[in-house]
C-alpha positions in Angstrom: 43.1 20.0 25.1 41.4 16.7 25.6 40.2 14.8 22.5 37.1 12.7 22.4 38.6 9.5 21.0 39.4 10.7 17.6 42.8 12.1 16.7 43.7 14.2 13.7 40.3 14.0 12.1 40.4 10.2 11.7 37.1 8.7 10.5 34.8 7.1 13.0 35.4 3.4 13.8 33.1 0.8 12.3 31.6 -0.1 15.7 30.6 3.5 16.2 29.0 3.7 12.8 27.1 0.5 13.4 25.7 1.8 16.7 24.6 5.0 15.0 22.9 3.1 12.2 21.1 0.8 14.6 19.9 3.7 16.7 18.5 5.3 13.5 16.7 2.1 12.6 15.2 1.7 16.0 13.2 4.9 16.0 10.0 4.2 17.8 6.6 4.9 16.2 5.3 8.3 17.0 3.4 8.5 20.3 1.6 11.2 22.2 1.7 14.5 20.4 3.7 13.0 17.5 1.0 10.4 16.9 -1.7 13.1 17.0 0.2 15.2 14.5 0.6 12.2 12.2 -3.1 11.4 12.4 -4.0 15.0 11.7 -1.6 15.0 8.7 -3.2 11.8 7.4 -6.7 13.2 7.8 -5.7 16.4 6.0 -4.1 14.5 3.2 -7.2 12.2 2.9 -9.5 15.3 2.7 -7.4 16.9 0.0 -7.3 13.7 -2.0 -11.1 13.4 -1.7 -11.7 17.0 -2.8 -9.4 16.4 -5.8 -11.2 13.2 -6.7 -14.6 14.9 -6.5 -13.3 17.8 -8.7 -12.1 15.2 -11.3 -15.5 13.4 -11.2 -17.1 16.8 -11.8 -14.9 17.5 -14.8 -15.7 14.0 -16.1 -19.4 14.6 -15.7 -19.2 17.9 -17.6 -17.2 16.3 -20.4 -19.7 13.5 -20.7 -22.6 16.0 -20.9 -20.8 18.0 -23.5 -20.1 14.8 -25.5 -23.8 13.8 -25.4 -24.8 17.2 -26.5 -22.4 17.2 -29.4 -23.7 13.8 -30.5 -27.3 15.1 -30.6 -26.3 17.9 -33.0 -26.6 17.0 -36.7 -23.3 16.3 -38.2 -22.2 18.7 -40.9 -22.9 17.3 -44.3 -20.1 17.3 -46.8 -20.9 18.2 -50.4 -18.8 17.0 -53.2 
């Protein structure tokens, strides 16, 4: 059997490891379909965050209205 440069399960040489690390670091920015997918994902995320923000603003508005209403009610008088 022919081996591919490694004998007996020896670890990869440092030069090979460096080349692999450099290749991973030099991944190009997505282009073509990958870019379209990234833009669609960003748009979806932005829409979800906008909906969440609007829901929170709605909850805040309801809270403020309830707070105003409770302040208009006469406070319970305490008798000694």
